[in-house]
N, C-alpha and C positions, 0 to 999 in steps of 0.2 A: 411135476418135474423136479428133480433134485440133482442139478448139475453144478451147483456152486459149493465149493469146499466150505466147511464149517467156519474156519477162521476168516474167510472172505465175507461170508454171510454176517458174521458178528461185526465186522468192520462196517459193512453196509448199514446195518441197524444202528450202529454207533453214529455214523454220519447223519442218517435220517433224523435220529432223536436229538442231534445237536442243532437242528434247524428250528426256527420259530414255527408256531402253529400256522401262521400265514404262508410261510414258505412250503410247509408240508401240504397245505391245501392247494397251493399253486401247482405243486408237483403232481398231486393226484388228479387235479382237473386237466392238466396238460396230458397226462397219460390217458385219461378217459377220452379226450378230444382226438388223440392219435388213434385210439381204437376205433372210434366212430369213423374217422377219415379213412382208415384202412378198409373198414367194412363197406363204406359207401363206394370207394374205388373198386372194390371187388364186385359189388352189385352192378356197377356201371359196365365193367368188363363182361360180366356174365349175361347182362341184359341190355345190350347196346340200343335196342329199339324202345326201351322203356321211357316213359315220360318222367319228369322230375317228381311228380306226385307218386307215381308207381314206385320209383326208386326210394322215395322216402318211406313208403309203406314196407318195401322189402327190407330196408335197413331196420325199421321198427320190428318186423317179424323176426329177423335174425338176432337182434340184440335182446328183445323183450318178449318174444312170442311164447316162451314157456311159462311166463309169469301171469298170463292172462287166460281167462276162460275163452271158449269158442265164441260165446256171445259177445264178450268184450272185444275180442279181436275183430269180429264182424263190424262192430260200431267204429272201431279205429279205421278199418279198411274202407268203410263207407265214407268216413270223413276225408281220408286222403284221396280217394278215387273220384269223389263227387265235387271236387274243387273246380 
């Protein structure tokens, strides 16, 4: 998606680069947590009957499913659903 004007994007980069490494790490971690939270909330809405463990697996599948083989995903699923 490219909906930010170039001069605004340049200013955003300038602001980010003016921050310390710790501040940039905190920003990144905060954004990752927000993404996780939004995904979990959506899974809860779409699967109101699901247990906490099932929801955890659904979040895993949504966020990381394409990065694992079928065999690896089966192990993860077994881990979450056999708690």
